[in-house]
N, C-alpha and C positions, 0 to 999 in steps of 0.2 A: 619317749627318749633314751636311748643309749650313751650314756655319760662316755666321756675319752677317759682312756687309760693315765694314769698319774703321769708315768713319762712321761710322754704324746703331749700332756697338758703340758709341764715342766718346758718340753723342747719348744711346742711354738711357744710358752713365754719368754723365750730365750732368746729364740729368731724375732718377733715383737716387740725387746728392749732393744736388741741389736741393729733396727730397722729406724724405730725412736729416734736412737745415740747419734745417726747416723744423717738424719733428716736435721736432726736438730742440727750437729756441727757444719749439716752443708750451709744450712741458713745461718751459722758468723759465719761457714767462711765464705758467705756471695754478702753478709754485713761486713765484710772487712776493705772488701773492693770501696765501698760507699761511708765507711771511717777515712780512708789514706787518702778519699778525695778533699777533707778538710785540711792535712798537710801544707803547707807553704810551696816545700818542694815537689808537691805529688801534683799540686793546681799548676806552681810554673811549667813543669813536664806537658798537660795537658794542652797549657797557654802555643808552648815550643813546637808542640805537634800538632794543633790547629792553623800552628805559620799565623796566628795570631801577634802581634809582635806592639800592640797597643797595651801590653798591663804592664806596670814598673819592673814586676821580678824581671820580664823579659827582654825588655828595655835594658837593666843592670846589666846581667848576660853577655846585652853582646858591646857594654860598650866595656865592664871588664875582661872581655876575650874568654872569659871560659868555653871553655867546649859542650855546644849542647849535649852532643853524648855524652858527656859524664853522668851532665843535672838528668836525661832521662833515665840513665843507664841506675842514677841512685831512687828515685823516683819509682821503678822500676822493685827495686829490695827495700823498700817502704809498705808499697802496696804489699808488697807478698807477706814480712812479717804480718803486717798489719789482718792478713786471710788469716798465715796460720793461728797470729793470736785470737783471732774470732774464731774457729772452729774449739783450738780448744776450750773457748770459754761456754761456747755454743755446745759441745763435746761437756763439762762439767757442767751448765745446768743443765743440760737430760736427762746425765748421772747420779741431780741432785735429786727431781723429780720422780726419776723411775723408785730410788730407794723410800723416800715420802710415800708413792703410791705401793708399793713393796710391804712397808710398815702398816698403814692403813689397812693393804687388803688381809693381812693378819693378825689382823685385831680379833682376841679371843669371843670367842661367844660365851654368852655367861647364861648359862641353865637354873642359877639360884639369884636371887634378885634382894640387897637387903633393904632398909630404909635408911638414908642418910642424914640419922641422927642431928648432922650439923646446919638442915636449912628447912627439917620439917618441924612443920606448927602446926603438925595435925588436923586439916583442913578438911579432907577426906575426899578429896576431889581423886585421886590415884584409884583409889578404892573398887571401882569397877575396873577398872582395865588391870588389876593386879594379877599376874599370872597366876599366882598361888589362888586367890577368888576363884576365877576363873579355873578353873581345875576345882576347885573343891564345891565350884558350884551345879559342876556337870558329873561328879561322884552324887552327889545330891540331886539332879535328878535325874539318876541311873539308877537309884534304888529307891524313887519310890517317892522324894520328901518333899512334904511341902515350903514354901517360901516363908517366914515368920512373921 
């Protein structure tokens, strides 16, 4: 199987990253409306839109002779702000995830292994899986030597 060229791989990675950011920012934008519904002005405006006048907030607006359209306009502004903030937060979270994934993908491949003397207790459990020992055994078997 042919490996894609490095330029194509980078291009596809950039497209995938852009799609990821758009998806996460879109999810944040969608969640903004849900979070905005917890705001008292937005709840009042939704009660006014549905025609429910039994809520205390709707009765207070009617009693104070406030303009219901102004309350609805304020609720729309608050919802828009929540959506923008949700999109920005979602994009930020997506960007952080991409940076962490990129850092993990670029971890160096070790070819030389060293024993960590701080944690080694010389139990010899790692002996059979040691890359240098495996290489030594292959060379020894290629020469025809037997085990001692």
